[in-house]
VEXVEX-883759 format. One record per residue: x, y, z of N, C-alpha, C in turn; residue in one letter; residue number from 1. Coordinates in steps of 0.1 Angstrom, whole numbers. Example, Ala and Ser with C-alpha at 12.3 -4.5 7.8 and 13.67 -1.06 7.14 Angstrom:
<vexbas>
     n.X     n.Y     n.Z    ca.X    ca.Y    ca.Z     c.X     c.Y     c.Z   residu   num
     132     -57      78     123     -45      78     132     -33      78        A     1
     128     -22      71     137     -11      71     129       0      79        S     2
</vexbas>
This chain:
<vexbas>
     n.X     n.Y     n.Z    ca.X    ca.Y    ca.Z     c.X     c.Y     c.Z   residu   num
       8     -12       0       0       0       0       9      13       0        M     1
      20      12       7      29      23       7      35      26      -7        D     2
      38      15     -14      43      17     -28      32      23     -36        V     3
      20      19     -35       9      24     -43       7      39     -40        L     4
       8      43     -27       7      57     -23      18      65     -30        D     5
      30      60     -31      41      67     -37      39      68     -52        L     6
      33      58     -58      30      59     -72      20      70     -76        A     7
      12      73     -66       1      84     -67       6      98     -63        E     8
      16      98     -54      19     111     -48      33     115     -50        S     9
      41     107     -57      55     111     -60      56     122     -69        G    10
      68     128     -71      71     139     -80      66     136     -95        P    11
      59     145    -101      54     143    -114      65     148    -124        Y    12
      68     139    -134      77     143    -145      72     136    -158        V    13
      76     141    -169      73     135    -182      84     123    -184        E    14
      80     113    -191      88     101    -192     102     105    -199        E    15
     102     114    -209     114     118    -215     124     124    -205        R    16
     119     132    -197     127     139    -187     133     129    -177        E    17
     125     118    -173     131     108    -165     142     100    -172        F    18
     140      97    -185     150      90    -192     163      97    -193        D    19
     162     111    -195     174     119    -196     181     119    -182        L    20
     174     119    -171     180     119    -158     187     106    -156        R    21
     181      95    -160     188      82    -159     201      82    -167        V    22
     200      86    -179     212      86    -188     223      95    -182        A    23
     220     107    -177     230     116    -172     236     110    -159        K    24
     228     105    -150     234     100    -138     242      87    -140        L    25
     238      79    -149     246      67    -152     260      70    -157        C    26
     261      80    -165     274      85    -170     282      90    -158        R    27
     276      99    -150     283     105    -139     288      94    -129        E    28
     279      85    -126     283      75    -116     294      66    -121        L    29
     293      62    -134     304      54    -139     317      61    -138        A    30
     317      74    -140     330      82    -139     334      83    -124        D    31
     324      86    -116     327      89    -102     333      76     -95        E    32
     327      65     -98     332      52     -92     342      45    -100        Y    33
     347      51    -111     357      45    -120     353      31    -124        D    34
     341      29    -129     336      17    -134     340      16    -149        I    35
     348       6    -153     352       5    -167     351      -9    -172        R    36
     345     -10    -184     344     -23    -190     357     -27    -197        Y    37
     362     -39    -194     375     -43    -200     372     -56    -209        E    38
     373     -55    -222     370     -66    -230     378     -79    -227        P    39
     390     -77    -222     398     -89    -219     394     -95    -206        E    40
     386     -89    -198     382     -94    -185     367     -94    -184        R    41
     360    -103    -192     346    -103    -192     340    -110    -179        V    42
     349    -118    -173     345    -123    -159     353    -114    -150        V    43
     345    -106    -142     351     -96    -133     359    -103    -122        V    44
     372     -99    -121     381    -105    -111     383     -95     -99        E    45
     379     -83    -101     383     -72     -91     371     -70     -81        D    46
     373     -74     -68     363     -72     -58     359     -57     -57        D    47
     368     -48     -58     365     -34     -57     355     -29     -68        S    48
     357     -35     -80     348     -31     -91     333     -36     -88        L    49
     332     -48     -82     319     -53     -79     313     -44     -68        A    50
     321     -40     -58     316     -31     -48     311     -17     -54        D    51
     319     -12     -63     316       0     -70     303       0     -77        S    52
     301     -12     -84     289     -13     -92     277     -13     -83        V    53
     278     -20     -71     267     -20     -61     265      -6     -56        F    54
     275       1     -52     273      14     -46     267      24     -56        E    55
     272      23     -68     266      32     -79     252      28     -82        A    56
     248      15     -82     234      11     -84     225      16     -72        G    57
     231      15     -60     223      20     -49     221      35     -50        L    58
     231      43     -54     229      57     -56     219      60     -67        R    59
     220      53     -78     210      55     -89     196      52     -84        L    60
     194      41     -77     181      38     -72     175      48     -63        A    61
     183      53     -54     178      63     -44     176      77     -50        S    62
     185      81     -59     184      95     -64     174      96     -76        E    63
     172      86     -84     163      86     -95     150      80     -92        V    64
     150      69     -85     138      62     -82     132      53     -93        G    65
     120      49     -92     113      41    -102     101      49    -108        M    66
     101      50    -121      90      58    -127      78      49    -130        Y    67
      67      54    -126      54      47    -128      48      53    -141        C    68
      47      45    -151      42      50    -164      27      53    -163        L    69
      20      47    -154       5      49    -153       2      62    -147        S    70
      10      67    -139       7      80    -132      17      91    -136        T    71
      28      88    -143      39      97    -146      45     103    -133        K    72
      45      95    -123      51      99    -110      63      90    -106        R    73
      71      95     -98      83      88     -94      81      81     -80        I    74
      83      68     -80      83      61     -67      97      61     -61        I    75
      99      68     -50     112      71     -45     114      65     -31        R    76
     126      58     -30     130      52     -17     143      58     -13        F    77
     145      59       0     159      63       5     168      52       4        S    78
     181      55       6     191      44       6     189      35      18        E    79
     185      41      29     182      32      41     171      23      38        D    80
     160      28      32     149      19      28     153       8      19        Q    81
     161      11       9     166       1      -1     174     -10       6        L    82
     183      -5      15     191     -15      23     183     -23      32        L    83
     173     -17      38     164     -25      47     157     -35      39        E    84
     153     -32      27     146     -42      18     155     -54      16        G    85
     168     -52      15     177     -63      13     178     -71      26        L    86
     179     -64      37     180     -71      50     168     -80      53        L    87
     156     -76      48     144     -84      50     142     -95      39        S    88
     151     -95      29     149    -105      18     155    -118      22        A    89
     149    -129      17     154    -142      21     168    -145      16        P    90
     176    -151      24     189    -155      20     188    -169      12        I    91
     178    -176      17     175    -189      10     160    -191      12        S    92
     154    -199       3     140    -202       3     137    -215      -3        L    93
     126    -221       1     122    -234      -5     114    -231     -17        A    94
     117    -238     -28     109    -237     -40     105    -251     -44        I    95
      93    -252     -50      87    -265     -53      82    -272     -41        G    96
      77    -285     -43      71    -292     -32      75    -306     -31        R    97
      74    -312     -19      76    -327     -17      91    -330     -21        G    98
      92    -342     -28     105    -346     -32     111    -338     -43        R    99
     103    -330     -49     108    -321     -60     112    -307     -55        D   100
     111    -305     -42     114    -292     -36     130    -290     -36        A   101
     134    -278     -37     148    -274     -37     149    -262     -28        R   102
     162    -260     -23     165    -247     -16     172    -238     -25        V   103
     166    -227     -29     172    -217     -37     180    -207     -28        L   104
     192    -206     -29     201    -199     -19     209    -188     -26        Y   105
     213    -179     -18     222    -168     -22     236    -173     -24        A   106
     241    -174     -36     254    -179     -38     265    -169     -35        R   107
     277    -174     -33     288    -165     -31     296    -165     -44        R   108
     305    -155     -45     314    -155     -56     324    -167     -55        V   109
     326    -174     -66     334    -186     -66     329    -196     -56        E   110
     316    -197     -56     309    -207     -46     311    -221     -51        D   111
     315    -230     -42     317    -244     -45     304    -252     -44        E   112
     293    -247     -39     281    -254     -38     274    -256     -52        R   113
     267    -267     -53     260    -270     -66     249    -259     -68        R   114
     250    -252     -80     239    -243     -82     226    -249     -85        P   115
     215    -242     -84     202    -246     -87     200    -243    -102        I   116
     195    -253    -110     194    -251    -124     179    -249    -129        I   117
     177    -238    -135     163    -234    -141     164    -237    -156        F   118
     156    -247    -161     156    -250    -175     144    -246    -182        G   119
     145    -243    -195     134    -239    -203     138    -229    -214        G   120
     129    -225    -222     132    -214    -232     123    -202    -228        Q   121
     127    -195    -218     119    -183    -214     119    -172    -225        P   122
     108    -165    -226     108    -154    -236     103    -158    -249        G   123
     103    -171    -252     100    -176    -266      85    -179    -267        A   124
      80    -177    -279      66    -181    -283      66    -195    -287        S   125
      59    -204    -280      59    -218    -283      46    -222    -290        I   126
      46    -229    -301      33    -233    -307      26    -242    -297        P   127
      13    -241    -296       5    -248    -286       7    -263    -288        E   128
       7    -268    -300       9    -282    -301      22    -288    -297        G   129
      32    -279    -296      46    -283    -291      48    -281    -276        W   130
      39    -273    -270      42    -268    -257      45    -279    -247        F   131
      36    -289    -246      37    -300    -237      50    -308    -239        L   132
      53    -313    -251      65    -320    -253      78    -312    -251        P   133
      78    -299    -255      90    -291    -252      92    -290    -237        T   134
      81    -287    -229      82    -286    -215      87    -300    -209        A   135
      82    -310    -214      85    -324    -209     100    -327    -212        L   136
     105    -321    -223     120    -324    -225     129    -318    -215        S   137
     124    -307    -208     132    -302    -197     128    -309    -184        Y   138
     116    -312    -181     112    -319    -169     119    -332    -167        M   139
     121    -339    -178     127    -352    -177     142    -352    -175        R   140
     148    -340    -175     163    -339    -172     165    -339    -157        E   141
     171    -349    -152     173    -350    -137     181    -339    -131        P   142
     190    -333    -139     199    -322    -134     191    -308    -133        L   143
     180    -307    -140     172    -295    -139     163    -295    -127        I   144
     164    -284    -119     157    -283    -106     143    -276    -107        D   145
     142    -267    -117     130    -258    -118     129    -255    -133        A   146
     117    -251    -137     114    -249    -151     109    -235    -153        V   147
     115    -228    -162     110    -214    -167     109    -215    -182        N   148
      97    -218    -187      95    -220    -201      89    -208    -208        H   149
      84    -210    -220      80    -199    -229      65    -196    -227        G   150
      59    -190    -237      45    -185    -237      37    -190    -248        R   151
      24    -188    -248      15    -191    -258      10    -178    -264        L   152
      13    -176    -277       7    -164    -284      -5    -167    -292        D   153
      -7    -181    -295     -19    -185    -302     -25    -197    -295        V   154
     -38    -196    -292     -45    -206    -285     -58    -210    -293        V   155
     -59    -223    -296     -71    -227    -304     -72    -220    -317        G   156
     -60    -217    -323     -60    -210    -336     -63    -195    -335        G   157
     -64    -190    -323     -68    -176    -321     -56    -168    -316        R   158
     -53    -157    -322     -42    -148    -318     -45    -142    -304        K   159
     -36    -143    -294     -39    -138    -281     -36    -123    -281        V   160
     -46    -115    -276     -45    -100    -275     -43     -97    -261        K   161
     -34     -87    -258     -32     -83    -244     -45     -77    -238        A   162
     -48     -80    -226     -59     -75    -218     -72     -80    -223        R   163
     -72     -91    -231     -85     -97    -236     -87    -110    -228        S   164
     -99    -116    -229    -101    -129    -223     -91    -139    -227        P   165
     -87    -138    -240     -77    -148    -245     -64    -147    -237        L   166
     -60    -136    -232     -48    -136    -224     -50    -144    -211        E   167
     -61    -143    -205     -64    -152    -193     -64    -167    -197        A   168
     -71    -170    -208     -72    -183    -213     -58    -189    -217        I   169
     -50    -181    -223     -36    -185    -228     -27    -188    -215        A   170
     -28    -180    -205     -20    -182    -193     -24    -194    -186        T   171
     -37    -196    -185     -42    -208    -178     -38    -221    -186        R   172
     -39    -220    -199     -35    -231    -208     -20    -234    -206        R   173
     -12    -224    -205       2    -225    -203       5    -233    -190        E   174
      -2    -229    -179       0    -236    -166      -5    -250    -166        L   175
     -17    -252    -173     -22    -265    -174     -13    -275    -181        T   176
      -6    -270    -192       3    -278    -199      16    -281    -191        L   177
      20    -271    -184      32    -273    -175      29    -283    -164        L   178
      17    -281    -158      14    -291    -147      13    -305    -153        R   179
       7    -307    -165       6    -320    -170      20    -326    -174        E   180
      28    -317    -179      42    -322    -183      49    -326    -170        S   181
      48    -319    -159      54    -322    -147      49    -336    -141        A   182
      36    -338    -143      30    -351    -138      35    -362    -147        K   183
      36    -360    -160      41    -371    -169      56    -374    -166        R   184
      63    -364    -162      77    -366    -159      80    -372    -145        A   185
      69    -374    -138      70    -379    -124      76    -369    -115        G   186
      74    -356    -118      79    -345    -109      68    -335    -106        R   187
      57    -339    -100      46    -330     -99      48    -318     -90        P   188
      58    -319     -82      61    -307     -73      72    -298     -78        G   189
      77    -300     -90      88    -291     -95      84    -277     -95        I   190
      93    -268     -91      91    -254     -91      89    -248    -105        H   191
      79    -240    -107      77    -233    -120      78    -218    -118        L   192
      87    -212    -126      87    -198    -128      80    -195    -141        L   193
      67    -192    -139      58    -193    -151      48    -181    -152        A   194
      38    -183    -161      29    -172    -164      34    -163    -174        G   195
      42    -168    -183      49    -159    -194      38    -155    -204        E   196
      27    -161    -205      17    -157    -214       9    -145    -209        S   197
      12    -141    -197       6    -129    -191      13    -117    -195        S   198
       8    -109    -204      14     -97    -209      11     -85    -199        V   199
      -2     -85    -195      -7     -75    -185     -10     -83    -172        T   200
     -17     -76    -163     -20     -83    -151     -32     -93    -153        C   201
     -38     -93    -164     -50    -102    -166     -46    -116    -165        V   202
     -36    -120    -172     -32    -134    -172     -26    -139    -159        G   203
     -19    -130    -152     -13    -134    -139     -24    -136    -129        A   204
     -35    -128    -129     -46    -129    -119     -53    -142    -122        L   205
     -54    -146    -135     -61    -158    -139     -55    -171    -134        A   206
     -42    -171    -131     -36    -183    -127     -31    -183    -112        V   207
     -36    -173    -105     -32    -172     -90     -41    -182     -82        A   208
     -39    -195     -84     -46    -205     -77     -38    -218     -76        S   209
     -41    -226     -67     -34    -239     -66     -36    -248     -78        E   210
     -46    -246     -85     -48    -254     -97     -38    -250    -108        R   211
     -33    -238    -108     -24    -233    -119     -10    -230    -113        Y   212
      -8    -218    -108       4    -213    -103       3    -215     -87        L   213
      10    -225     -82       9    -227     -68      17    -217     -59        R   214
      15    -218     -46      22    -209     -38      37    -213     -37        T   215
      40    -225     -41      54    -229     -42      61    -225     -55        S   216
      53    -219     -64      58    -214     -77      61    -199     -77        D   217
      65    -194     -88      68    -179     -88      64    -173    -102        A   218
      61    -160    -101      58    -153    -113      69    -142    -115        H   219
      73    -139    -127      83    -129    -130      76    -116    -132        L   220
      82    -106    -125      77     -92    -127      89     -83    -131        I   221
      88     -78    -143      99     -70    -149      99     -56    -145        G   222
     111     -51    -143     114     -36    -143     115     -32    -157        V   223
     106     -23    -162     107     -19    -175     119     -11    -178        I   224
     126     -13    -189     138      -6    -192     136       9    -195        C   225
     143      18    -188     151      16    -176     144      22    -164        E   226
     143      14    -153     139      18    -140     124      22    -140        L   227
     115      15    -147     101      19    -148      92       8    -144        K   228
      80      11    -140      70       1    -138      56       7    -142        T   229
      46       0    -140      32       5    -143      22      -2    -134        D   230
       9       1    -136      -1      -5    -127      -2     -20    -130        Y   231
       0     -24    -142      -1     -39    -144       9     -46    -135        D   232
      22     -42    -135      32     -49    -127      29     -47    -112        R   233
      25     -35    -108      22     -33     -94      10     -41     -90        L   234
       0     -43     -99     -11     -51     -96      -7     -66     -94        T   235
       2     -71    -103       7     -84    -101      14     -86     -87        K   236
      22     -76     -84      30     -77     -71      20     -77     -59        A   237
      10     -68     -59       1     -67     -48      -7     -80     -47        A   238
     -12     -85     -58     -20     -97     -57     -12    -110     -53        C   239
       0    -111     -59       8    -123     -56      13    -122     -41        F   240
      16    -110     -36      19    -109     -22       8    -114     -13        A   241
      -4    -110     -17     -16    -114      -9     -19    -129     -11        D   242
     -17    -134     -23     -20    -148     -26     -10    -158     -19        Y   243
       3    -153     -19      13    -161     -12      23    -168     -21        G   244
      21    -167     -34      31    -172     -44      43    -162     -44        A   245
      54    -167     -49      66    -159     -50      66    -150     -62        L   246
      73    -139     -60      75    -130     -72      90    -129     -74        S   247
      94    -128     -86     109    -126     -89     110    -114     -98        A   248
     120    -106     -94     123     -93    -102     131     -97    -115        T   249
     127     -92    -126     135     -93    -138     141     -79    -141        L   250
     154     -79    -142     162     -67    -146     168     -70    -160        A   251
     164     -62    -170     170     -64    -183     175     -51    -189        D   252
     186     -46    -183     191     -33    -188     196     -34    -202        P   253
     195     -23    -210     198     -23    -224     212     -16    -226        L   254
     222     -24    -231     235     -18    -234     233     -11    -248        I   255
     236       2    -247     234      10    -259     221      18    -259        G   256
     213      17    -248     201      25    -246     204      37    -237        G   257
     194      41    -229     195      52    -220     206      51    -209        F   258
     209      38    -206     219      36    -196     233      38    -201        A   259
     235      38    -215     248      39    -221     254      26    -223        G   260
     267      25    -221     275      13    -224     273       3    -213        G   261
     281      -8    -213     280     -18    -203     281     -13    -189        P   262
     289      -3    -187     291       2    -173     277       8    -168        E   263
     270      16    -176     257      21    -171     247      10    -170        G   264
     247       0    -179     238     -11    -179     240     -19    -166        A   265
     252     -21    -161     254     -28    -149     249     -20    -137        A   266
     251      -7    -137     246       1    -126     231       1    -126        I   267
     225       2    -138     210       1    -139     204     -12    -135        C   268
     212     -23    -137     207     -36    -133     206     -37    -118        A   269
     217     -33    -111     217     -33     -97     205     -24     -91        V   270
     204     -12     -97     193      -3     -92     179     -10     -95        A   271
     178     -17    -106     165     -24    -109     162     -34     -98        S   272
     172     -42     -95     170     -53     -85     167     -47     -71        L   273
     173     -37     -68     171     -31     -54     157     -25     -54        L   274
     153     -18     -65     139     -12     -65     129     -23     -66        L   275
     132     -34     -74     122     -45     -75     119     -52     -62        G   276
     130     -53     -54     128     -59     -41     117     -52     -33        R   277
     118     -38     -32     108     -31     -25      95     -29     -32        L   278
      95     -26     -45      82     -23     -52      74     -36     -54        A   279
      81     -47     -56      74     -60     -60      75     -70     -48        Y   280
      82     -67     -38      83     -77     -27      89     -90     -32        Q   281
      99     -89     -41     104    -101     -47     113    -109     -37        S   282
     112    -123     -39     120    -132     -31     133    -136     -38        S   283
     133    -136     -51     146    -138     -58     146    -129     -71        Y   284
     157    -130     -78     159    -120     -89     165    -127    -102        H   285
     162    -121    -113     168    -125    -126     175    -114    -132        V   286
     188    -116    -136     196    -106    -143     197    -110    -158        C   287
     192    -101    -166     191    -105    -181     196     -92    -189        H   288
     209     -90    -190     213     -79    -198     210     -80    -213        P   289
     206     -70    -219     204     -70    -234     213     -61    -241        N   290
     215     -63    -254     224     -54    -262     215     -49    -273        H   291
     217     -36    -277     209     -30    -287     211     -35    -301        I   292
     222     -42    -303     225     -47    -316     228     -62    -317        R   293
     233     -68    -306     237     -82    -307     228     -90    -298        V   294
     222    -101    -304     213    -109    -296     219    -117    -286        A   295
     212    -121    -276     217    -131    -266     224    -124    -254        G   296
     227    -132    -244     235    -127    -233     249    -132    -233        T   297
     253    -138    -244     266    -144    -245     276    -135    -252        S   298
     272    -124    -257     282    -115    -263     291    -109    -251        N   299
     303    -105    -254     312    -101    -243     307     -90    -234        P   300
     300     -80    -239     295     -69    -230     285     -74    -221        E   301
     276     -82    -226     265     -88    -217     271     -97    -207        C   302
     281    -105    -210     288    -114    -201     294    -105    -190        L   303
     301     -94    -193     307     -85    -183     296     -80    -174        W   304
     285     -75    -179     274     -70    -171     269     -81    -161        V   305
     266     -93    -167     261    -104    -159     271    -107    -147        A   306
     284    -107    -151     294    -110    -141     295    -100    -130        S   307
     295     -87    -134     297     -76    -124     285     -75    -115        S   308
     273     -77    -121     260     -76    -113     259     -88    -104        V   309
     262    -100    -109     262    -111    -101     271    -110     -89        G   310
     283    -105     -91     292    -104     -80     288     -93     -70        E   311
     283     -82     -76     278     -71     -67     267     -75     -58        A   312
     258     -83     -63     246     -88     -55     251     -99     -46        M   313
     260    -107     -50     265    -118     -42     272    -113     -30        A   314
     280    -102     -32     289     -97     -21     281     -88     -12        K   315
     271     -81     -17     265     -70      -9     250     -72      -6        R   316
     243     -80     -14     229     -82     -12     225     -95      -6        A   317
     233    -105      -8     230    -118      -1     216    -123      -4        H   318
     212    -123     -16     198    -127     -20     200    -135     -33        T   319
     191    -146     -35     193    -154     -47     191    -147     -60        P   320
     200    -149     -69     199    -143     -82     202    -153     -93        I   321
     194    -152    -104     196    -161    -116     202    -153    -127        L   322
     211    -160    -134     217    -153    -146     212    -160    -158        G   323
     206    -152    -167     200    -157    -180     211    -162    -189        S   324
     208    -174    -195     217    -180    -205     208    -180    -218        V   325
     210    -169    -226     203    -167    -238     214    -167    -249        W   326
     212    -176    -259     222    -176    -270     216    -170    -283        T   327
     226    -165    -291     222    -160    -304     218    -171    -314        A   328
     226    -182    -313     224    -194    -322     213    -203    -316        S   329
     209    -212    -324     198    -221    -321     202    -235    -318        G   330
     193    -243    -312     196    -257    -310     198    -264    -323        A   331
     207    -274    -323     210    -281    -335     223    -276    -342        G   332
     229    -266    -336     242    -261    -341     253    -263    -331        T   333
     265    -263    -336     277    -264    -327     279    -251    -319        E   334
     276    -240    -325     278    -227    -318     270    -226    -305        E   335
     259    -232    -304     251    -230    -292     258    -236    -280        I   336
     266    -246    -282     273    -252    -270     284    -243    -265        F   337
     291    -236    -274     301    -226    -270     295    -215    -262        Y   338
     284    -210    -268     277    -199    -261     272    -203    -247        E   339
     265    -214    -247     260    -219    -234     271    -220    -224        V   340
     282    -226    -228     293    -228    -219     299    -215    -213        A   341
     301    -206    -222     307    -193    -218     297    -185    -209        A   342
     285    -184    -212     275    -177    -203     273    -184    -190        A   343
     273    -197    -190     271    -205    -178     284    -203    -168        T   344
     295    -204    -174     308    -203    -166     308    -189    -160        V   345
     305    -178    -168     305    -165    -162     295    -163    -151        A   346
     283    -168    -153     273    -166    -143     276    -173    -130        N   347
     279    -186    -132     281    -195    -120     292    -190    -111        V   348
     304    -187    -117     315    -183    -109     313    -169    -103        V   349
     304    -161    -108     301    -148    -103     290    -148     -92        S   350
     285    -159     -89     275    -160     -78     260    -161     -82        G   351
     258    -164     -95     244    -166    -100     241    -181    -102        S   352
     228    -184    -102     223    -197    -106     219    -195    -121        H   353
     222    -205    -130     219    -204    -144     205    -207    -148        P   354
     199    -199    -157     186    -201    -162     185    -201    -177        A   355
     180    -211    -183     180    -212    -198     178    -226    -203        G   356
     180    -229    -215     187    -220    -225     176    -214    -234        V   357
     176    -201    -235     167    -195    -245     175    -193    -258        S   358
     174    -202    -267     182    -201    -280     175    -190    -289        S   359
     183    -186    -299     179    -176    -308     174    -163    -301        T   360
     179    -162    -289     174    -151    -280     159    -150    -279        S   361
     153    -162    -279     138    -163    -276     130    -159    -288        G   362
     136    -158    -300     128    -154    -312     121    -165    -319        T   363
     127    -178    -318     122    -189    -325     122    -201    -315        L   364
     112    -210    -317     111    -222    -307     121    -233    -311        P   365
     134    -229    -314     144    -238    -318     153    -241    -306        N   366
     146    -249    -297     153    -252    -284     148    -265    -279        A   367
     155    -271    -269     151    -284    -264     158    -286    -250        S   368
     154    -297    -243     160    -300    -230     174    -304    -231        G   369
     179    -308    -243     193    -313    -243     203    -303    -241        L   370
     202    -291    -247     212    -280    -244     210    -275    -230        E   371
     198    -276    -224     197    -272    -210     204    -283    -201        A   372
     204    -295    -205     212    -305    -198     227    -302    -198        R   373
     231    -297    -210     245    -293    -211     248    -281    -202        F   374
     239    -271    -202     241    -260    -193     243    -265    -178        M   375
     234    -274    -174     235    -279    -161     248    -286    -158        A   376
     253    -294    -168     266    -301    -166     277    -291    -165        E   377
     277    -280    -173     287    -270    -172     287    -263    -158        V   378
     275    -260    -154     273    -253    -141     278    -261    -129        A   379
     275    -274    -129     279    -282    -118     294    -285    -119        I   380
     300    -286    -131     314    -288    -133     322    -276    -128        A   381
     317    -264    -130     323    -252    -125     324    -252    -110        V   382
     313    -255    -104     313    -256     -89     322    -267     -84        A   383
     322    -278     -90     330    -290     -85     345    -287     -87        K   384
     348    -280     -98     362    -277    -101     368    -266     -92        S   385
     359    -259     -85     364    -248     -76     371    -237     -85        R   386
     366    -234     -96     372    -225    -105     373    -211     -99        L   387
     384    -204    -101     386    -190     -97     380    -182    -108        S   388
     378    -169    -106     374    -160    -116     384    -158    -127        R   389
     397    -158    -123     407    -157    -133     407    -169    -142        S   390
     406    -181    -137     406    -193    -145     393    -193    -154        E   391
     382    -188    -148     370    -188    -156     371    -178    -168        S   392
     377    -167    -165     379    -157    -176     387    -162    -187        N   393
     397    -170    -185     405    -176    -195     396    -186    -203        E   394
     388    -194    -196     379    -203    -203     370    -196    -212        I   395
     364    -185    -207     354    -178    -215     360    -172    -227        V   396
     372    -167    -226     380    -161    -237     382    -171    -248        R   397
     386    -183    -244     388    -194    -253     375    -197    -261        V   398
     364    -198    -253     351    -201    -260     347    -190    -269        L   399
     349    -177    -265     345    -166    -273     351    -166    -287        L   400
     364    -171    -287     370    -171    -300     363    -181    -310        R   401
     356    -191    -304     349    -201    -312     336    -196    -318        R   402
     329    -187    -310     316    -183    -315     314    -168    -317        Y   403
     322    -159    -312     320    -145    -313     319    -140    -328        A   404
     327    -146    -337     326    -141    -351     312    -144    -357        P   405
     304    -153    -352     291    -157    -358     280    -149    -351        S   406
     282    -141    -341     271    -134    -334     264    -124    -343        L   407
     270    -118    -352     264    -109    -361     253    -116    -370        G   408
     256    -128    -375     247    -136    -383     247    -150    -377        E   409
     240    -152    -366     240    -165    -360     232    -175    -367        P   410
     237    -188    -365     229    -199    -371     217    -202    -362        K   411
     206    -202    -368     193    -203    -360     189    -217    -357        L   412
     196    -227    -362     193    -241    -358     180    -246    -364        G   413
     174    -256    -356     162    -263    -361     151    -262    -350        R   414
     139    -263    -354     127    -263    -345     127    -276    -337        P   415
     120    -276    -326     119    -288    -317     116    -301    -324        F   416
     106    -301    -333     102    -314    -339     113    -320    -348        P   417
     123    -312    -352     134    -318    -360     145    -323    -351        E   418
     144    -319    -338     155    -323    -328     150    -335    -319        L   419
     137    -335    -317     132    -345    -308     120    -353    -314        Y   420
     119    -366    -311     107    -373    -315      95    -368    -306        D   421
      85    -363    -313      74    -358    -306      66    -368    -298        L   422
      66    -381    -302      59    -391    -296      66    -396    -283        R   423
      79    -398    -284      86    -403    -272      93    -392    -264        T   424
      93    -380    -270     100    -369    -264     114    -373    -260        V   425
     121    -378    -270     135    -382    -268     143    -375    -279        A   426
     156    -371    -276     163    -364    -287     166    -374    -299        P   427
     165    -369    -311     169    -377    -323     184    -380    -323        K   428
     187    -390    -330     201    -395    -329     211    -385    -334        E   429
     208    -377    -344     217    -367    -350     220    -356    -340        R   430
     209    -352    -333     211    -341    -323     218    -347    -310        W   431
     216    -359    -306     222    -365    -295     237    -367    -298        L   432
     241    -371    -310     255    -373    -314     262    -360    -314        Q   433
     256    -349    -319     262    -336    -319     265    -331    -304        L   434
     255    -333    -296     257    -330    -281     269    -337    -276        Y   435
     270    -350    -278     281    -358    -273     294    -354    -278        Q   436
     294    -350    -291     307    -346    -298     311    -332    -291        K   437
     302    -323    -290     305    -310    -285     309    -310    -270        M   438
     303    -319    -263     306    -321    -249     320    -325    -247        K   439
     324    -335    -255     338    -340    -255     348    -328    -259        R   440
     344    -321    -269     353    -311    -274     355    -300    -264        E   441
     344    -295    -258     345    -284    -248     351    -289    -235        I   442
     350    -301    -232     357    -307    -220     372    -306    -223        E   443
     376    -309    -236     390    -309    -239     396    -295    -239        G   444
     389    -285    -244     395    -272    -246     394    -263    -233        I   445
     385    -267    -224     383    -260    -211     388    -267    -199        T   446
     390    -280    -200     394    -287    -188     383    -290    -178        G   447
     371    -286    -181     359    -288    -172     356    -303    -172        L   448
     354    -309    -161     351    -324    -160     337    -327    -164        P   449
     333    -324    -176     319    -326    -180     315    -341    -181        L   450
     325    -350    -184     322    -364    -185     319    -370    -172        G   451
     322    -364    -161     320    -370    -148     307    -366    -142        S   452
     299    -357    -148     286    -352    -143     276    -362    -148        I   453
     268    -367    -139     257    -376    -143     245    -375    -133        D   454
     235    -384    -134     223    -382    -126     225    -382    -111        S   455
     237    -387    -107     240    -386     -92     242    -372     -88        R   456
     244    -363     -97     246    -349     -93     233    -341     -93        D   457
     222    -348     -95     209    -342     -94     206    -337     -80        A   458
</vexbas>
């Protein structure tokens, strides 16, 4: 209620003026705190840099606030309030139910503990006829602990329109299919970060029940780029807080947008997560840096942002954070394995849990559970190997040389039915052989013990 009061009574400004304030302060804070992106160090090794990113993000959040598009007013919190919000945030929390429950915890930088793996193709539009088998391909992977899958844009042959009854129907259909796939996989209690078909608050409210999105599940609430919200998001937050399901803040700063370069995007990401904790009462967070020209989170600048933000939050916030693994290439290609490995290494060693893989940056349903299995194997191998940030940076640089030249024109791969048998929901032989080949190759060039990871690591 206090947040809603601030959305009604805060300072009135036009959106353009707010954008310019953000842009100006991001530049000033990057200079003041000497935050510099170094292409040769995409995995941040400097503790003082992570501290600076956190301090600058805290300053940005308190001095600029969060802009409510619905009222054209600024929701403003003091530094003390923002820090108090972190103190009240869970360091760890139970997600899922029964034997499928997991403890999602705040990781440390260079943490040796096994990360929690979120599998799926978040952000992608999945054809209704493929939704159940695609979800099942992730649910059947024993190394995957939770599922964050895509959305339905067409239901029963009808194009879903925002704020229409079809949005509610699509979101309920999404959760029905996810629940059914969990049942078929023998994992009925698996945690779902779901409701992606909900564009406005209509879809989210339609699934706030034990039949659909349970109180052991979560809904993602985004901070609009940059540092903005609206009544739809605040309605989701208010209703989910009352219902008892979890909310997760999504921060997706844009490199090349109002935040400026990667330095400003990192500062904006921290500010978004701090503001999201108070405005949305979030229990955990997702960091998903975007680039204005290059798709995916595996390009060098996005890797640096993910690493610096992960370390900043791990060192200073002590709250669970997920790092998005989005690739420019699609499933069925060699390049996707290099991208997955690089993004996963950077996220895990920096204190984040990996979430993905959203291939083709979520533009096409060219994804499957197999590359998510590979992501899980890399993540667990990083923790088992006790990699330092310096060692991880060298691994990422080796991998970047394999795929960075293709980021401008990525290979989009193949759609799910060409990768998996739709009847058995098992990977086709050609796709399985490529996975095995690339796993051996990447183990050889990185030294990661991928071959030793098996179902006993679930």
